[in-house]
C-alpha positions as CSV (number, residue, x, y, z in Angstrom):
1,X,104.9,177.7,100.4
2,X,108.0,176.7,98.4
3,X,110.0,175.4,101.4
4,X,111.7,172.0,102.0
5,X,109.7,170.7,104.8
6,X,112.0,167.7,104.9
7,X,114.5,170.1,106.6
8,X,112.0,171.1,109.4
9,X,113.4,171.0,112.9
10,X,111.3,171.3,116.1
11,X,113.0,173.4,118.8
12,X,110.4,174.1,121.4
13,X,106.9,172.8,122.0
14,X,104.0,173.7,124.6
15,X,100.7,172.0,124.8
16,X,97.5,173.6,126.2
17,X,94.1,171.9,126.5
18,X,91.2,174.0,124.9
19,X,87.7,172.6,125.8
20,X,84.4,173.2,124.2
21,X,83.2,176.7,124.6
22,X,79.5,176.8,125.1
23,X,77.2,179.8,124.6
24,X,75.7,179.1,128.0
25,X,78.9,179.5,129.7
26,X,78.8,176.0,131.2
27,X,82.0,174.9,129.6
28,X,85.3,174.4,131.4
29,X,88.1,176.9,131.2
30,X,91.3,176.2,129.1
31,X,94.1,174.2,130.9
32,X,97.2,176.1,130.3
33,X,100.9,174.9,130.8
34,X,103.0,177.2,132.5
35,X,106.4,176.0,131.0
36,X,107.1,174.4,127.7
37,X,107.0,170.7,127.3
38,X,110.3,168.7,127.8
39,X,111.2,167.1,124.5
40,X,112.4,163.5,123.9
41,X,113.7,162.6,120.4
42,X,110.7,160.4,119.9
43,X,108.1,163.2,120.6
44,X,110.2,165.7,118.7
45,X,110.3,163.5,115.7
46,X,106.5,162.9,116.0
47,X,105.8,166.7,115.6
48,X,108.2,167.1,112.8
49,X,106.7,164.4,110.9
50,X,103.0,165.5,111.4
51,X,103.8,169.2,110.6
52,X,105.7,168.3,107.3
53,X,103.5,165.4,106.4
54,X,100.3,167.3,106.9
55,X,101.4,170.5,105.0
56,X,103.3,168.5,102.3
57,X,100.0,166.6,101.2
58,X,97.2,169.2,101.7
59,X,98.4,172.8,102.4
60,X,97.1,176.1,101.2
61,X,99.3,179.2,100.9
62,X,97.9,181.7,103.5
63,X,98.7,185.3,104.5
64,X,97.7,187.5,107.5
65,X,94.8,189.6,106.9
66,X,95.4,193.3,107.9
67,X,91.8,193.8,108.9
68,X,91.8,191.0,111.4
69,X,91.0,191.4,115.0
70,X,92.8,188.0,115.9
71,X,96.0,188.6,118.0
72,X,97.7,185.7,116.1
73,X,99.6,187.9,113.5
74,X,100.9,190.2,116.2
75,X,101.9,187.2,118.4
76,X,103.6,185.4,115.5
77,X,105.5,188.5,114.2
78,X,106.8,189.3,117.7
79,X,108.1,185.7,118.3
80,X,109.8,185.8,114.9
81,X,111.4,189.2,115.4
82,X,111.6,191.3,118.6
83,X,110.4,188.6,121.2
84,X,108.9,191.0,123.6
85,X,106.4,188.3,124.6
86,X,107.8,185.0,126.0
87,X,107.3,181.7,124.0
88,X,105.0,180.6,126.9
89,X,102.9,183.7,127.1
90,X,102.5,183.9,123.5
91,X,101.2,180.2,123.3
92,X,98.9,180.9,126.4
93,X,97.3,183.9,124.6
94,X,96.7,181.8,121.5
95,X,95.1,179.1,123.6
96,X,92.6,181.6,125.3
97,X,91.9,183.0,121.7
98,X,91.2,179.5,120.3
99,X,88.8,178.9,123.3
100,X,86.9,182.1,122.3
101,X,86.8,181.1,118.6
102,X,86.0,177.5,119.3
103,X,82.3,177.3,119.7
104,X,80.2,174.2,120.9
105,X,80.2,172.6,117.2
106,X,84.1,172.3,117.2
107,X,85.6,169.5,119.1
108,X,87.7,170.0,122.1
109,X,91.4,169.2,121.8
110,X,95.1,170.3,122.4
111,X,96.6,173.5,121.1
112,X,100.3,172.9,120.3
113,X,102.5,175.7,119.5
114,X,106.0,174.9,118.3
115,X,109.1,176.9,117.6
116,X,110.6,175.5,114.4
117,X,113.5,176.0,111.8
118,X,113.0,175.1,108.3
119,X,116.5,175.3,106.6
120,X,117.8,178.9,107.6
121,X,114.2,180.3,108.4
122,X,112.7,180.5,111.7
123,X,109.1,179.8,112.2
124,X,106.1,179.1,114.3
125,X,104.0,176.0,113.9
126,X,100.4,175.8,115.4
127,X,98.6,172.5,115.6
128,X,95.0,171.8,116.7
129,X,94.9,168.1,117.9
130,X,91.6,166.3,118.8
131,X,91.4,163.3,120.9
132,X,89.3,160.4,121.5
133,X,86.5,161.1,123.8
134,X,87.6,160.7,127.5
135,X,91.4,161.1,126.9
136,X,92.4,164.1,129.2
137,X,95.7,165.9,129.6
138,X,97.6,165.3,132.8
139,X,99.8,168.2,134.0
140,X,102.9,167.5,135.9
141,X,104.4,170.0,138.6
142,X,107.9,171.2,138.1
143,X,109.9,173.7,139.8
144,X,109.2,176.2,137.1
145,X,105.5,175.5,136.8
146,X,103.0,172.9,135.6
147,X,103.3,171.4,132.1
148,X,102.1,168.3,130.2
149,X,104.3,165.3,131.5
150,X,106.7,163.8,129.1
151,X,105.3,160.3,129.5
152,X,101.8,161.5,129.0
153,X,102.7,163.5,126.2
154,X,104.3,160.5,124.6
155,X,101.2,158.3,125.2
156,X,98.8,160.9,123.7
157,X,100.7,161.7,120.7
158,X,102.2,158.5,119.7
159,X,98.9,156.5,119.5
160,X,95.9,156.8,117.4
161,X,94.0,158.5,120.3
162,X,95.0,161.9,119.2
163,X,94.9,163.2,115.4
164,X,96.2,166.2,113.9
165,X,93.4,167.9,112.1
166,X,94.6,171.4,111.5
167,X,98.0,173.0,111.1
168,X,99.4,176.3,110.5
169,X,103.0,177.2,109.7
170,X,104.6,180.7,109.5
171,X,108.2,181.3,108.4
172,X,110.1,184.3,108.6
173,X,111.6,185.8,105.5
174,X,111.7,189.5,106.6
175,X,111.2,192.0,109.3
176,X,107.4,192.8,108.7
177,X,103.9,190.9,108.6
178,X,103.8,190.9,104.8
179,X,107.2,189.0,104.6
180,X,105.9,186.1,106.7
181,X,105.4,183.0,104.5
182,X,102.4,181.0,105.8
183,X,100.6,177.8,104.9
184,X,97.8,176.0,106.4
185,X,95.8,172.8,106.1
186,X,92.7,171.0,107.6
187,X,91.8,167.6,107.2
188,X,88.2,168.3,108.1
189,X,87.9,171.1,105.7
190,X,85.7,174.2,105.8
191,X,82.5,175.2,104.0
192,X,84.5,175.7,100.7
193,X,86.6,172.8,101.1
194,X,89.7,174.4,102.1
195,X,90.3,175.4,105.6
196,X,87.5,175.8,108.3
197,X,86.6,179.5,108.7
198,X,86.8,179.7,112.5
199,X,90.4,178.2,112.2
200,X,91.6,180.2,109.2
201,X,90.1,183.6,109.6
202,X,88.9,183.8,113.2
203,X,91.7,182.1,115.0
204,X,94.8,182.6,112.7
205,X,93.8,185.9,111.3
206,X,94.6,184.8,107.9
207,X,93.1,184.6,104.5
208,X,94.0,182.2,101.6
209,X,96.7,183.6,99.4
210,X,95.2,183.5,95.8
211,X,97.1,181.2,93.5
212,X,98.6,183.0,90.5
213,X,96.6,181.4,87.8
214,X,93.3,182.5,89.5
215,X,94.6,186.1,89.8
216,X,95.7,186.0,86.2
217,X,92.3,184.6,85.1
218,X,90.4,187.3,87.0
219,X,92.6,189.9,85.4
220,X,92.0,188.5,82.1
221,X,88.2,188.4,82.6
222,X,87.9,191.7,84.2
223,X,89.9,193.4,81.2
224,X,87.9,191.8,78.5
225,X,84.7,192.8,80.4
226,X,86.0,196.4,80.4
227,X,86.9,196.4,76.8
228,X,83.5,195.0,75.6
229,X,81.3,197.0,78.0
230,X,83.0,200.3,78.6
231,X,85.0,201.0,75.4
232,X,82.6,202.0,72.5
233,X,85.2,202.4,69.6
234,X,85.9,199.3,67.7
235,X,89.5,200.3,66.9
236,X,90.1,201.0,70.5
237,X,88.5,197.6,71.5
238,X,91.0,196.0,69.1
239,X,94.0,197.9,70.3
240,X,93.2,197.1,73.9
241,X,92.4,193.4,73.1
242,X,95.7,193.1,71.5
243,X,97.5,194.7,74.4
244,X,95.9,192.3,76.8
245,X,97.0,189.3,74.9
246,X,100.4,190.7,74.3
247,X,100.7,191.3,78.2
248,X,99.8,187.8,79.0
249,X,101.8,186.1,76.3
250,X,104.9,188.2,77.2
251,X,108.0,187.0,79.1
252,X,107.5,189.0,82.2
253,X,106.6,187.0,85.2
254,X,104.5,189.6,86.8
255,X,101.7,191.8,85.7
256,X,101.4,195.3,87.0
257,X,97.7,196.5,86.6
258,X,98.7,200.2,86.8
259,X,101.5,199.9,84.4
260,X,99.4,198.0,81.9
261,X,96.7,200.6,81.9
262,X,99.3,203.4,81.5
263,X,101.2,201.8,78.7
264,X,98.2,200.7,76.8
265,X,95.1,202.6,77.5
266,X,94.2,206.1,76.3
267,X,94.3,208.6,79.2
268,X,90.5,209.1,79.3
269,X,90.0,205.2,79.8
270,X,92.6,204.7,82.6
271,X,90.5,205.6,85.7
272,X,87.6,203.9,84.5
273,X,89.8,200.7,83.9
274,X,91.4,200.9,87.4
275,X,88.0,201.3,89.0
276,X,87.0,198.0,87.4
277,X,90.1,196.5,88.5
278,X,89.1,197.5,92.1
279,X,85.8,196.0,91.9
280,X,87.5,192.7,90.8
281,X,89.8,193.1,93.8
282,X,93.0,193.0,91.8
283,X,96.2,194.5,93.3
284,X,97.3,197.5,91.5
285,X,101.0,197.1,92.4
286,X,101.3,193.6,90.7
287,X,100.8,189.9,90.6
288,X,102.5,186.8,89.7
289,X,101.4,185.7,86.2
290,X,100.4,182.3,85.4
291,X,98.3,181.7,82.1
292,X,97.5,178.2,82.7
293,X,93.7,178.7,83.1
294,X,93.4,181.2,80.1
295,X,95.9,179.9,77.7
296,X,93.5,178.7,75.2
297,X,92.1,182.3,75.0
298,X,95.5,183.9,74.1
299,X,96.1,182.5,70.8
300,X,93.3,184.1,68.7
301,X,91.0,187.3,68.9
302,X,87.5,186.8,67.8
303,X,85.3,189.8,66.5
304,X,81.8,189.0,66.6
305,X,79.3,191.2,64.8
306,X,75.4,191.8,65.2
307,X,74.7,190.1,62.0
308,X,76.3,186.9,63.1
309,X,79.6,187.5,61.2
310,X,82.7,186.6,62.9
311,X,86.4,187.2,62.2
312,X,89.0,185.2,64.0
313,X,92.5,186.4,63.9
314,X,96.0,186.2,65.7
315,X,96.8,189.3,67.6
316,X,99.8,190.0,65.3
317,X,97.4,190.1,62.4
318,X,95.5,193.2,63.7
319,X,96.7,196.2,62.0
320,X,98.5,194.3,59.2
321,X,96.5,191.8,57.4
322,X,93.3,192.8,59.3
323,X,92.4,196.6,59.4
324,X,89.6,198.1,61.5
325,X,87.8,201.3,60.7
326,X,85.1,203.1,62.6
327,X,82.5,204.4,60.1
328,X,80.5,207.6,60.7
329,X,77.0,205.6,60.9
330,X,78.4,203.5,63.9
331,X,79.2,200.6,61.9
332,X,82.7,198.9,61.6
333,X,84.6,198.1,58.6
334,X,87.0,195.1,58.7
335,X,89.3,194.6,55.8
336,X,91.2,191.3,55.5
337,X,94.0,191.4,53.1
338,X,95.7,188.0,52.6
339,X,95.8,184.9,50.5
340,X,92.6,182.7,50.8
341,X,93.7,179.2,51.9
342,X,90.4,177.4,52.1
343,X,86.7,177.8,53.1
344,X,84.9,175.2,55.3
345,X,81.3,174.9,56.6
346,X,80.9,175.3,60.5
347,X,78.1,175.0,62.9
């Protein structure tokens, strides 16, 4: 998420208490506020600092998973667009869903839902806060309904008795689900060192948005694997490898897998290549290119032969100083025409 979180402004807040959810059914039910919490400048600033500080130091870009059964994507999209569900009702449904997801090994705590702005983007922030054992929520009755009292909210939030452990922030950049810019952080981490599975996937209905350098690396490795395992003709191998390095060394900031296949592969190889890209879970339409993790592999092409002979060349040398010819007996002739500079021994 490339947003200036220093410009984050908290507009509305509501807090619900979400207890342990034991399999035996002996746990208490969630304590739901019926109206949003009145905000003092002090409390408003507390949430702004906690959201911006948490995400600014350890956030992962996330996106809503189209296959999720969580209601969160629907609720967030509605709040950022049509608003057919009220802010309070939205937050209550989120609290009930967290209660279902949060099993006995997840500490009880407070679910805080905020409407925010970041510069000119509207957003929803969702915080899971956990308190010291015995610190309870106190609800105050108002003419509109019960809610966490301002004084008690201040006492809970502005002391060390409550800590922010998990944060999700979703900003509106368009009118559909795919256009929502998401980020999440978790100071307790999950099994893979990122965000707890129950919070990210079960509750938020999200998945980590893969970073461009990882997608680029997976594309590079999957394409090389296809060239070496599925393409038998040496000339084609060299042609496709040169095309791969040219694609990743080029100036375009996006890679289209389908366009790469159509522009560089023979017709009879394209479908098999696209099938391999599907197995590698690469998007056909395109991804942002970042060659940071494969940069060292983009300078030279190495041709290794069964006898142990190896030829190392720059991509631009293939077809010029280095000629590759398929022989009838299945062997390959590699001819190098150039000025010999030096010879050295190597391991």
